[in-house]
C-alpha positions as CSV (number, residue, x, y, z in Angstrom):
1,M,98.9,90.7,137.9
2,K,97.2,89.6,140.8
3,N,99.5,92.2,142.8
4,N,98.4,94.9,140.7
5,R,94.4,94.0,140.8
6,I,94.8,94.4,144.5
7,K,96.2,98.0,144.7
8,I,93.4,98.7,142.0
9,L,90.6,97.7,143.8
10,I,92.6,99.7,147.4
11,T,92.6,102.3,145.3
12,L,88.6,102.3,145.0
13,M,87.8,101.4,148.1
14,S,89.6,104.5,149.7
15,A,88.3,106.7,146.8
16,A,84.6,105.5,147.8
17,L,85.2,105.9,151.7
18,A,86.8,109.7,150.8
19,G,84.2,111.0,148.7
20,G,81.3,108.8,149.3
21,V,81.3,108.4,145.6
22,L,83.9,107.2,143.1
23,S,85.6,109.5,140.6
24,A,85.4,109.2,137.2
25,G,89.2,108.3,137.4
26,A,88.6,105.4,139.6
27,Q,85.6,104.3,137.8
28,E,88.4,103.9,135.1
29,A,90.4,101.7,137.3
30,G,87.4,99.5,138.4
31,E,86.8,99.1,134.7
32,T,90.7,98.6,134.3
33,A,90.3,95.5,137.1
34,D,87.3,94.1,136.0
35,R,89.7,93.6,132.5
36,M,92.1,92.0,134.4
37,S,90.0,89.8,135.9
38,E,88.6,88.6,132.7
39,A,92.1,88.0,131.5
40,E,93.4,86.1,135.0
41,N,90.2,84.1,134.2
42,G,91.2,82.8,130.6
43,R,88.0,83.6,129.0
44,K,89.1,83.4,125.7
45,V,86.0,84.0,122.9
46,T,86.7,83.5,118.9
47,I,86.1,85.8,116.6
48,T,85.6,86.5,112.7
49,D,87.5,89.6,111.9
50,M,87.0,92.1,109.3
51,I,88.2,89.6,105.9
52,G,86.2,86.3,107.5
53,R,89.3,84.8,109.6
54,Q,88.1,83.3,112.4
55,V,90.7,84.2,115.8
56,E,90.9,83.6,119.1
57,I,90.9,86.6,121.9
58,V,91.1,86.9,125.3
59,P,88.6,89.8,125.7
60,G,90.2,93.4,127.7
61,S,93.7,91.2,128.3
62,Y,96.1,93.1,125.7
63,Q,98.7,95.6,127.3
64,H,101.2,95.9,123.8
65,V,99.5,97.1,120.7
66,V,101.3,97.4,117.3
67,C,98.9,98.7,114.1
68,I,100.1,97.9,110.4
69,G,98.9,99.0,107.5
70,A,97.1,102.0,106.0
71,G,94.2,102.8,108.5
72,A,95.0,100.5,111.6
73,L,96.1,102.8,113.8
74,R,93.7,105.7,112.8
75,M,90.9,103.0,113.9
76,Y,92.4,101.9,117.1
77,S,93.3,105.4,118.2
78,Y,89.2,106.3,117.6
79,I,88.4,103.1,120.4
80,G,91.5,102.1,122.1
81,D,94.4,103.4,124.6
82,V,97.1,104.6,123.0
83,S,99.3,104.4,126.2
84,L,99.1,100.7,125.0
85,L,100.8,101.0,121.9
86,S,104.5,99.1,121.7
87,G,105.8,100.3,118.3
88,V,104.2,102.4,115.7
89,E,105.3,102.6,111.8
90,D,107.6,105.1,110.4
91,I,104.9,107.2,108.5
92,D,102.8,108.0,112.2
93,N,106.0,108.8,113.7
94,T,107.0,112.5,112.4
95,A,110.1,113.0,115.2
96,L,111.8,111.3,112.5
97,E,113.4,112.5,109.6
98,N,114.0,109.3,107.3
99,R,110.4,108.5,106.7
100,P,107.6,108.6,104.7
101,Q,107.1,111.8,103.8
102,M,103.9,112.3,101.4
103,F,101.6,113.4,103.5
104,D,103.6,115.8,105.2
105,G,101.2,119.2,105.5
106,V,97.9,116.9,105.6
107,A,95.6,116.9,108.4
108,R,95.6,113.5,109.6
109,P,93.5,114.0,113.0
110,Y,95.1,110.7,114.6
111,V,98.5,111.7,114.3
112,I,97.9,115.2,115.6
113,A,95.8,114.0,118.5
114,Y,98.8,112.0,119.6
115,E,101.6,112.7,118.0
116,D,103.5,113.7,121.3
117,V,102.7,109.2,121.7
118,F,103.7,107.9,118.4
119,S,107.1,109.9,118.5
120,K,108.3,108.0,121.6
121,L,107.8,104.4,120.0
122,P,110.0,102.1,118.2
123,S,109.3,101.2,114.3
124,C,107.0,98.8,114.0
125,G,108.0,99.0,109.7
126,V,107.8,101.4,107.2
127,G,104.4,101.8,106.8
128,G,103.2,104.1,104.0
129,P,101.8,103.4,100.0
130,N,105.8,102.5,99.0
131,A,106.1,99.7,101.9
132,Q,102.6,98.2,101.7
133,A,104.0,94.7,103.2
134,A,104.3,93.9,107.2
135,E,107.9,93.7,108.6
136,A,107.7,90.4,111.0
137,E,110.9,91.5,112.7
138,K,110.2,94.9,113.5
139,I,106.8,93.7,115.1
140,I,108.5,91.1,117.0
141,A,110.9,93.5,118.5
142,C,107.9,95.7,119.9
143,D,107.0,92.8,121.9
144,P,103.4,93.1,120.9
145,D,100.8,90.4,122.3
146,I,98.0,91.5,119.4
147,V,98.4,93.2,116.5
148,L,95.8,94.8,113.7
149,S,96.4,95.1,110.1
150,E,94.9,96.7,107.0
151,Y,96.3,93.9,105.0
152,E,93.4,92.0,104.0
153,D,95.1,89.0,102.4
154,S,93.8,86.1,105.3
155,E,97.0,83.5,104.1
156,K,99.5,86.6,104.6
157,E,97.8,87.2,107.8
158,D,97.6,84.0,109.1
159,A,101.2,83.5,108.2
160,L,101.9,86.5,110.2
161,Q,99.9,85.6,113.4
162,E,102.0,81.9,113.5
163,Q,105.1,83.9,112.8
164,L,104.3,85.9,115.9
165,G,102.5,84.0,117.9
166,V,99.7,86.5,119.0
167,P,97.0,87.3,117.2
168,V,96.3,89.4,114.1
169,L,93.0,90.8,113.6
170,T,92.3,92.6,110.4
171,V,90.0,95.9,110.0
172,R,88.5,97.3,106.8
173,V,87.8,100.7,105.0
174,G,84.4,100.6,102.8
175,P,83.1,102.9,100.0
176,K,80.7,105.2,102.1
177,A,83.8,105.6,104.4
178,V,82.0,106.9,107.8
179,F,78.6,105.7,107.0
180,D,79.5,102.2,105.6
181,D,78.9,99.1,107.3
182,A,82.6,98.2,107.7
183,F,83.4,100.9,109.6
184,A,80.8,100.1,112.1
185,S,81.9,96.8,111.6
186,S,85.6,97.4,112.6
187,M,84.8,99.7,115.4
188,T,82.7,97.0,116.6
189,M,85.4,94.7,116.5
190,L,87.6,96.9,118.4
191,G,85.5,97.7,120.9
192,T,85.0,93.7,122.3
193,V,88.7,93.0,121.8
194,F,90.1,95.7,123.6
195,G,86.6,95.7,127.0
196,R,85.3,99.3,125.1
197,E,82.4,98.2,123.9
198,D,80.8,101.3,125.9
199,K,83.0,104.1,123.7
200,A,82.6,101.7,120.2
201,E,79.0,102.4,120.8
202,M,78.8,105.5,121.3
203,L,81.1,106.6,118.5
204,L,78.5,104.5,116.5
205,S,75.0,106.1,117.2
206,F,77.2,109.5,117.2
207,V,77.9,109.1,113.8
208,E,74.2,107.5,112.8
209,S,73.1,110.6,114.9
210,E,75.0,113.3,112.3
211,K,73.8,111.1,109.3
212,E,69.9,111.2,110.7
213,D,70.2,115.0,111.2
214,I,72.0,116.0,107.8
215,M,69.3,113.4,106.0
216,K,66.3,114.9,108.2
217,R,67.0,119.0,106.8
218,T,67.1,118.3,103.6
219,A,64.7,114.9,103.1
220,D,61.9,117.1,101.5
221,I,64.2,119.0,98.8
222,A,62.3,117.6,95.4
223,A,64.7,116.5,93.0
224,G,63.6,119.0,90.4
225,S,65.2,122.0,92.7
226,R,68.2,120.5,93.8
227,P,71.5,122.5,91.8
228,G,73.7,120.0,89.9
229,V,77.3,119.5,91.7
230,Y,80.6,118.3,90.9
231,I,82.8,116.5,92.9
232,C,86.4,116.7,92.5
233,G,90.1,115.8,93.8
234,L,88.9,112.6,94.9
235,G,91.1,109.4,95.4
236,N,95.1,108.8,96.3
237,W,97.0,111.4,97.4
238,G,99.7,112.8,94.7
239,T,97.2,111.5,91.5
240,T,94.3,112.9,91.8
241,N,93.3,116.5,90.3
242,H,89.6,118.0,89.0
243,L,88.8,115.1,86.4
244,M,89.0,112.4,89.3
245,T,85.5,112.1,90.8
246,A,82.6,109.2,91.7
247,Q,79.0,109.0,90.4
248,N,77.9,107.6,93.7
249,Y,80.3,109.9,96.2
250,Y,77.8,109.1,99.6
251,P,78.0,112.2,101.2
252,F,76.3,113.3,98.1
253,T,73.9,110.6,99.1
254,A,73.5,111.6,102.8
255,A,72.8,115.2,102.0
256,N,70.4,114.7,99.0
257,V,72.8,116.3,96.7
258,R,72.2,115.8,93.2
259,N,75.8,114.5,91.2
260,V,75.9,115.6,88.0
261,V,78.3,112.9,87.3
262,A,76.0,109.8,86.9
263,D,76.6,107.7,83.5
264,L,79.8,106.0,84.1
265,D,80.6,102.1,83.6
266,A,81.6,101.7,87.5
267,D,81.5,102.8,90.4
268,G,83.6,104.3,93.0
269,I,86.6,107.1,92.6
270,Q,87.6,107.3,88.8
271,P,88.9,109.5,86.2
272,I,86.9,110.8,83.7
273,E,87.7,112.4,80.2
274,E,88.4,115.9,79.6
275,E,85.7,115.4,77.1
276,K,83.8,114.2,79.9
277,F,84.2,117.2,82.5
278,I,83.3,119.9,79.5
279,S,80.3,117.8,78.4
280,L,79.1,118.3,82.2
281,G,80.1,121.9,82.4
282,A,76.9,123.4,81.9
283,D,75.0,121.4,84.6
284,M,77.6,122.3,87.4
285,D,76.1,124.8,89.4
286,I,78.4,124.0,92.4
287,M,82.1,122.3,92.3
288,I,83.2,120.9,95.7
289,M,87.0,120.1,95.5
290,D,89.0,118.0,97.9
291,A,92.3,119.9,99.5
292,A,94.0,116.9,98.1
293,A,93.9,118.1,94.3
294,V,94.7,121.8,94.7
295,K,98.6,121.0,94.2
296,N,97.9,119.3,90.9
297,I,95.4,121.4,89.9
298,R,97.3,124.8,90.2
299,P,100.0,123.9,87.5
300,L,97.4,122.9,84.9
301,Y,95.4,126.1,85.6
302,Q,98.4,128.0,85.3
303,E,99.3,126.6,82.2
304,D,95.9,126.4,80.2
305,R,92.4,127.5,82.0
306,T,90.1,126.5,78.6
307,M,89.2,124.1,80.5
308,F,87.9,125.1,83.6
309,D,86.0,128.6,82.2
310,T,83.6,125.7,80.3
311,C,82.4,125.3,83.7
312,K,79.6,127.3,85.1
313,A,81.0,127.0,88.5
314,W,83.7,128.3,88.1
315,Q,82.3,131.1,85.7
316,D,80.2,132.0,88.5
317,G,82.5,131.6,91.9
318,E,80.5,128.8,92.7
319,V,83.3,126.7,94.2
320,Y,84.5,125.3,97.6
321,L,87.0,123.6,99.7
322,Q,86.7,120.5,101.6
323,M,89.3,118.8,103.5
324,A,91.5,116.3,102.7
325,Y,90.0,113.2,103.5
326,N,92.2,110.4,102.1
327,A,95.7,110.1,103.5
328,Y,97.1,106.9,104.5
329,Y,93.4,105.8,103.7
330,T,90.4,107.3,105.3
331,N,90.5,110.0,107.7
332,F,86.9,109.1,108.9
333,E,85.9,112.2,111.3
334,T,86.8,114.2,108.1
335,A,84.7,112.2,105.9
336,L,81.8,113.2,108.4
337,A,82.8,117.0,108.6
338,N,83.0,117.1,104.6
339,T,79.2,115.5,104.7
340,W,78.1,118.4,106.8
341,F,79.8,121.0,104.7
342,I,78.1,119.6,101.3
343,G,75.1,120.3,103.1
344,K,75.8,123.9,104.0
345,T,77.5,125.0,100.5
346,V,74.5,123.6,98.3
347,Y,71.3,124.0,100.8
348,P,72.9,126.7,102.8
349,D,69.4,127.7,104.5
350,R,69.3,124.4,106.2
351,F,72.3,124.3,107.7
352,E,72.9,128.6,108.6
353,D,73.2,127.0,112.2
354,I,76.4,125.3,111.1
355,D,79.8,126.8,112.1
356,M,82.1,124.2,110.4
357,A,85.1,125.3,112.6
358,D,82.4,124.2,115.7
359,K,80.9,121.3,113.9
360,T,84.4,120.0,113.0
361,N,85.2,120.8,116.9
362,E,82.2,118.7,117.6
363,I,83.2,115.6,115.7
364,T,87.0,115.2,116.8
365,K,85.6,115.3,120.2
366,A,83.6,112.3,119.5
367,F,86.5,110.5,117.4
368,L,89.6,111.1,119.4
369,G,88.5,113.2,122.6
370,Q,90.3,116.4,121.1
371,E,88.8,119.8,119.3
372,L,91.5,120.0,116.7
373,A,89.9,122.7,114.1
374,D,92.2,124.6,114.7
375,E,95.2,122.5,114.0
376,I,93.4,120.8,110.8
377,F,92.7,124.0,109.2
378,A,96.0,125.0,110.3
379,C,97.7,122.1,108.2
380,P,99.7,123.1,105.0
381,A,97.4,121.2,102.7
382,S,93.9,122.7,104.2
383,F,94.4,126.2,102.5
384,G,92.9,127.5,106.0
385,G,90.2,124.9,106.3
386,Y,86.6,125.0,104.3
387,Q,85.6,127.9,102.4
388,K,84.6,129.4,99.0
389,I,87.3,129.7,97.2
390,D,87.9,132.8,94.6
391,T,89.8,130.8,91.8
392,E,91.3,133.8,90.4
393,N,93.6,134.3,93.3
394,F,93.6,131.0,94.9
395,F,94.7,128.9,91.6
396,S,96.9,131.4,90.3
397,E,99.0,131.4,93.5
398,G,101.8,128.8,94.2
C-alpha cells in the first residue's frame, strides 16, 4: 500500500510541474492518497447505521464492496465508486439468463448507468423479492472488506457481520422516498464510510434545492383553487392497479397538490375498495397513474370499463402517466422527477419552463453522473415517458 501511495504522490508532483495546477484526475488521485493515508493510520471510528447498530469502521479505506438487499446497491451507486464492487446480486446483473426477471423492462436508472460494470461481477446472492436473505457463502466468495445491506433485522445483521469478519452496515428507505430523513441519513453515512462526504453533501443539497423550487412555485395557490388529484398504481411491481393509492403521498405535499384521498384508516400505500374509488370519482379532476400499474389496469379496463367511466378525470381525458419509481425498492431520482411532473401536470402555468426530458437528465446527472432520460423513457414499461394518456387507445392496446 505504501508503494502505491508513493506512485500516486509522484503522479501528483509531475502534474503540478507540468501544468502549474493539478488536473481533475490528479486532484482525485490526491483524494485517494489522503484516504489511503487515513487507512494506513488505522483511524477507526464507530458509527451508527440506519437501524441503530454500532459498527466500527475505518473511513475511506474500503476497496472491495458488496451490496445486498433491495436498494443497497442503488444507494451505493449514488455515492460510492462502482469500480470497487466485488460482487453483485443476480437481479442486478442483466447478463445472466438465470436470474430474477420481474423487473425486466422497468427503468432502474442505477442499472442503466452501470450495467456494464455489474455484468462483469461475480454473484453475491440471487436478490429480488423472492430471495429475501443474505447468502453468506456467496458473499464470502466475493472477498468484501465491507458489506452494505438493506435487510433491517439487527440480529441477523450482527450474525452476518460476525460470520464475514467485516463491517456490515444497514441503509434504509423511508416513506417520503427521496425527501425522507432516512434517505438523507443513508447518504451521509455512505459519504462518511467511503470518504465521499463532499459528494453526499452535494447530492443532498441538490435534492433540497429541487424541493424548495417546487414548493415555492405553488405555495401561494389557495386551497380552494387546487384541483382534486388521485394517485394510483403505487406499491410493489406486479401487485398494483388503479385501486392502490395513498392519502399521504409526499410528492403531492411537496407540490401543494390536493389529494382526493383523505380519510383512510391508515397512512402509507394501500388498496381501496371499488366503492371508495367510485365515490371519489366526481372529485377526481386529474388522475396520475404510476407506470407500474399499466400492465394490470389494461386487462381490467378491457374486461369492464364501467368503473373507470365513473371517474371525472377519465371522462375529461385528464389521466397522466408518471414513471414507475418502485422497482426493487425506490428509485430515488425517479421519485424526484415524478414530483416535478406532478407539479407540471396540476399547475402547468407554474411549470411551463420545465421540460421533463431536460429535468430528468438534470436529476440523473446529479445522482448518477449521467444523463439517462432517453434510456429511461425507452424502457418498455416506461411507455415512452411522461405523458397525458389517451385512455381509449392506450388501455385498449396490448
